[in-house]
C-alpha positions as CSV (number, residue, x, y, z in Angstrom):
1,M,86.0,142.2,88.9
2,L,86.3,139.2,86.6
3,N,86.5,135.7,87.9
4,K,90.1,134.1,88.7
5,T,90.3,130.4,87.6
6,F,93.3,128.2,88.7
7,Y,94.1,124.8,87.3
8,S,96.1,121.9,88.2
9,N,96.9,118.6,86.7
10,G,96.5,115.3,88.4
11,K,99.2,112.5,88.9
12,L,100.5,109.0,88.6
13,L,103.7,107.8,90.3
14,F,105.2,105.6,87.8
15,T,108.1,104.4,89.8
16,A,109.8,104.7,93.3
17,E,106.7,104.4,95.2
18,Y,107.3,104.8,98.8
19,L,111.1,105.1,98.3
20,V,110.7,108.6,96.6
21,L,110.3,109.5,100.5
22,D,113.9,108.6,100.9
23,G,115.6,110.3,98.0
24,A,114.9,107.6,95.4
25,K,114.5,109.1,92.0
26,A,110.9,108.8,90.8
27,L,109.2,109.0,87.2
28,A,106.0,110.8,87.7
29,L,103.4,111.3,85.1
30,P,101.0,114.5,85.2
31,T,97.6,113.4,83.7
32,I,94.9,114.8,81.1
33,F,92.6,114.8,84.3
34,G,92.9,117.5,86.7
35,Q,90.9,120.1,88.8
36,D,90.1,123.8,88.5
37,L,89.2,126.3,91.1
38,V,87.5,129.6,90.3
39,V,87.4,132.4,92.6
40,K,84.3,135.2,92.5
41,N,84.4,138.2,95.0
42,I,81.2,138.8,97.0
43,D,79.6,141.3,99.1
44,I,79.5,139.6,102.0
45,N,82.3,139.0,104.3
46,N,82.2,134.9,104.1
47,L,84.0,132.2,101.9
48,I,81.2,130.3,100.2
49,W,82.7,127.1,99.1
50,E,81.4,124.4,96.6
51,S,83.2,121.3,95.1
52,F,81.8,119.4,92.1
53,D,82.8,116.0,90.7
54,E,83.1,115.4,87.1
55,K,79.4,115.1,86.3
56,N,79.0,118.4,87.6
57,K,77.4,117.2,90.8
58,L,77.8,119.2,93.9
59,W,79.7,116.7,96.3
60,F,80.7,119.1,99.2
61,S,79.8,122.8,100.4
62,C,80.5,125.0,103.1
63,S,80.3,128.6,104.5
64,I,83.2,130.1,106.3
65,D,83.0,133.4,108.4
66,L,86.2,134.9,107.2
67,P,87.2,137.5,109.9
68,N,86.8,134.7,112.6
69,Q,87.9,131.8,110.6
70,T,84.9,129.8,111.8
71,L,82.5,127.4,110.2
72,L,79.1,128.8,109.6
73,S,77.7,125.7,108.0
74,S,78.9,122.6,106.0
75,T,77.7,119.3,104.1
76,E,80.8,117.3,105.8
77,N,82.6,118.8,108.9
78,N,85.6,116.4,108.4
79,I,86.4,117.9,105.0
80,A,85.5,121.5,106.1
81,N,88.0,121.3,108.9
82,A,90.5,120.0,106.8
83,L,89.8,123.0,104.3
84,L,89.9,125.4,107.3
85,R,93.5,124.0,108.2
86,I,94.5,124.5,104.6
87,L,93.6,128.0,104.5
88,N,95.0,128.6,108.0
89,E,98.4,127.3,106.6
90,T,98.3,129.1,103.5
91,Q,97.8,132.4,105.6
92,K,100.9,131.8,107.7
93,L,102.6,131.6,104.3
94,N,100.8,134.8,102.8
95,P,99.2,136.8,105.9
96,E,97.4,138.8,103.4
97,F,95.5,135.9,101.9
98,L,91.8,136.4,102.5
99,K,92.3,139.6,104.3
100,S,89.4,141.4,102.8
101,S,86.4,143.6,103.6
102,K,84.5,141.5,101.3
103,G,84.3,137.6,100.7
104,F,84.7,135.2,98.0
105,H,82.4,132.4,96.4
106,I,84.8,129.4,95.3
107,K,84.0,126.7,92.8
108,T,86.0,123.7,92.2
109,K,85.4,121.2,89.6
110,L,87.0,117.6,89.0
111,S,87.7,116.4,85.8
112,F,88.0,112.8,87.1
113,P,86.1,110.9,89.5
114,R,87.3,111.4,93.4
115,N,87.9,107.6,94.2
116,W,90.5,107.4,91.2
117,G,93.2,108.6,93.4
118,L,94.5,111.2,90.6
119,G,95.1,114.1,93.2
120,T,91.9,115.7,94.6
121,S,94.0,117.0,97.5
122,S,97.1,117.9,95.6
123,T,95.4,119.7,93.0
124,L,93.5,121.5,95.4
125,I,96.6,122.5,97.5
126,N,98.3,123.6,94.1
127,N,95.3,125.8,93.0
128,I,95.2,127.3,96.6
129,A,98.8,128.1,96.6
130,Q,98.4,129.5,93.1
131,W,95.7,131.9,94.2
132,A,97.3,132.8,97.6
133,K,100.6,133.3,95.4
134,V,102.5,130.9,98.1
135,D,104.8,128.1,97.5
136,P,102.8,125.0,96.8
137,F,105.4,122.5,98.3
138,K,105.5,124.4,101.5
139,L,101.7,124.2,101.7
140,Q,101.8,120.6,100.7
141,F,104.7,119.7,103.5
142,K,102.5,121.8,105.9
143,T,99.1,120.1,105.5
144,F,99.2,116.5,103.9
145,G,102.9,115.7,103.8
146,G,104.3,113.1,101.9
147,S,107.0,113.5,99.1
148,A,104.9,116.3,97.1
149,Y,105.6,114.6,93.8
150,D,102.0,115.1,93.2
151,I,102.4,118.8,93.5
152,A,105.2,118.5,90.8
153,C,102.8,116.9,88.5
154,A,100.0,119.7,89.4
155,K,102.7,122.3,88.0
156,N,104.1,120.4,85.1
157,N,102.5,119.6,81.7
158,S,105.1,116.9,80.9
159,P,106.6,114.0,82.5
160,I,109.4,114.4,85.2
161,L,111.9,113.0,87.5
162,Y,111.2,113.7,90.9
163,Q,113.6,113.5,93.7
164,L,114.0,114.8,97.4
165,Q,117.3,115.9,98.3
166,D,117.5,117.1,101.9
167,Q,113.7,117.3,101.8
168,K,113.9,119.8,99.1
169,P,112.0,118.9,95.5
170,I,114.4,118.6,92.8
171,I,112.2,118.4,89.4
172,E,113.5,117.8,86.1
173,K,111.4,117.4,82.8
174,V,112.1,114.4,80.7
175,N,111.1,113.2,77.5
176,F,108.9,110.0,78.3
177,N,107.2,108.9,75.6
178,P,107.9,105.3,74.8
179,N,107.6,104.1,71.2
180,F,105.5,101.3,72.8
181,S,102.9,103.4,74.7
182,D,100.2,101.9,72.7
183,Q,101.0,98.8,74.4
184,L,100.3,100.5,78.1
185,Y,97.4,100.7,79.9
186,F,95.9,102.1,83.2
187,V,93.6,99.9,85.1
188,Y,91.3,101.3,88.3
189,L,91.3,98.6,90.9
190,N,87.9,99.7,92.2
191,K,89.2,101.3,95.4
192,K,90.6,104.2,96.7
193,Q,93.9,103.7,98.7
194,N,94.9,105.4,101.7
195,S,98.5,106.2,100.9
196,R,99.2,107.5,104.6
197,E,98.4,103.7,105.7
198,G,100.9,102.5,103.0
199,I,103.7,104.8,104.2
200,A,103.2,103.7,107.6
201,K,103.8,100.0,106.5
202,Y,106.8,101.2,104.5
203,R,108.2,102.8,107.5
204,E,108.3,99.4,109.5
205,F,111.3,98.2,107.2
206,T,114.5,97.8,109.0
207,G,117.0,97.3,106.0
208,N,119.4,99.4,104.4
209,I,116.5,101.9,102.7
210,F,119.1,104.1,101.0
211,A,121.1,101.3,99.0
212,I,117.4,100.0,97.9
213,A,116.3,104.0,97.0
214,E,119.7,103.9,94.8
215,E,118.7,100.8,93.2
216,I,115.3,102.0,92.5
217,S,116.6,105.1,91.1
218,Q,118.7,103.2,88.5
219,I,115.8,101.3,87.4
220,T,113.9,104.5,86.8
221,N,116.6,105.5,84.6
222,A,116.6,102.5,82.7
223,I,112.5,102.8,82.3
224,I,113.2,106.1,80.7
225,N,115.7,104.8,78.3
226,S,114.0,101.4,77.4
227,K,113.5,101.3,73.8
228,F,111.7,97.9,73.7
229,I,108.6,96.5,75.6
230,S,110.3,93.4,76.5
231,D,113.0,95.4,78.3
232,F,110.4,97.6,80.0
233,E,108.4,94.9,80.9
234,K,111.7,93.0,82.8
235,L,112.5,96.4,84.6
236,I,108.8,96.4,86.0
237,V,109.1,93.1,87.5
238,E,112.4,93.8,89.2
239,H,110.9,96.9,90.6
240,E,107.8,95.2,92.0
241,K,110.0,92.5,93.7
242,I,112.1,95.1,95.4
243,I,109.0,97.2,96.7
244,A,107.5,93.7,97.7
245,T,110.6,92.9,99.8
246,V,110.4,96.3,101.4
247,I,106.7,96.6,102.2
248,Q,106.1,92.8,102.8
249,Q,103.3,92.5,100.2
250,K,102.9,90.2,97.0
251,P,103.2,92.1,93.9
252,I,99.6,92.6,92.2
253,Q,100.3,90.2,89.5
254,E,100.7,87.4,92.0
255,K,97.9,88.5,94.0
256,L,95.2,89.1,91.5
257,F,96.4,88.7,88.0
258,S,98.7,85.5,87.9
259,D,97.0,84.3,84.3
260,Y,97.5,88.0,82.5
261,F,99.7,87.5,79.4
262,G,101.4,90.8,79.9
263,Q,102.7,92.4,83.1
264,T,101.4,94.5,85.7
265,K,102.8,97.0,88.1
266,S,101.4,99.0,91.1
267,L,101.5,103.1,90.9
268,G,101.7,104.6,94.0
269,A,100.5,103.1,97.3
270,W,99.9,99.3,96.8
271,G,96.6,97.5,97.1
272,G,94.3,100.5,95.1
273,D,94.1,103.0,92.5
274,F,95.5,102.7,89.5
275,I,97.9,99.9,88.0
276,L,100.0,99.9,84.7
277,A,99.4,96.8,82.4
278,T,101.5,96.1,79.4
279,G,99.4,94.4,76.7
280,N,97.4,94.8,73.4
281,E,93.9,95.3,72.2
282,D,92.9,92.2,74.4
283,T,94.1,94.0,77.7
284,P,90.5,95.8,78.3
285,N,88.7,92.6,77.9
286,Y,90.8,90.6,80.1
287,F,90.5,92.9,82.8
288,K,86.6,93.9,82.4
289,E,86.1,90.1,82.4
290,K,88.0,90.2,86.2
291,G,85.6,93.0,87.1
292,F,87.6,96.0,86.4
293,E,85.7,98.1,84.2
294,T,88.1,101.3,84.2
295,V,90.9,100.5,81.6
296,I,92.4,103.6,80.0
297,T,95.0,103.9,77.3
298,Y,98.3,105.6,78.1
299,Q,97.3,108.2,75.4
300,D,93.8,109.0,77.1
301,M,95.6,109.2,80.5
302,I,98.8,110.9,80.3
303,L,99.6,114.4,79.1
């Protein structure tokens, strides 16, 4: 039997971080980077799992006895148990999934470093959902939770507007390719951010979250329609101020880059992963001198 291959895009949350959980309209961008999953049938009734990074180095493997859903061996038990839980929830959505007298050899391969935070988990969930023919949003909500905007990015090949209405994802493809995209850069902050910790902090806010979510939705709309970099920069500064008030944290520019000649904006959970920077050909040098070696142009990051 031929191997089956599934692929999912990585993601960046351009606007509405945190507030997307409470109905704010978010601009989300699928990335050129992603993860694939290859399924091969084997004669023994086991699931042999191997995960490779962008350098083709094996970073995780395990073996599962399929009839009993038990772990036979693993290089990292925490990851193996999380995988078992995902497979278990997938079977609840499709009881026929993995019901076979034979087994499977699975290989996953990332095209980005795991610590970048571009969606190691969401691309996996979407790939498993494609393989099992189940709804990836339901699988995401049952396993990792969150807003599931990253699942929408995994499935779409262009920028999207993403909104949760009554906990249901509303997705609209948008044409976001600003004429100043050559002045936009993505900078990796050298640490992976735990979004669950960020969300816990966000949940401590006691103000009128829905009024603020509406404000952020309006900024998202204005960002999509901005024609000039100066207008765009004003909008991201305003966006940063609002989120800073909600999560009681200083904006990244104030914290680390107060002498920067452009504007910066956090993407997703604050304090790690990638930020957006407006700038010019001097931008990479500025950040590299500060110790941030990974600076990627808009064209090299976004689908």
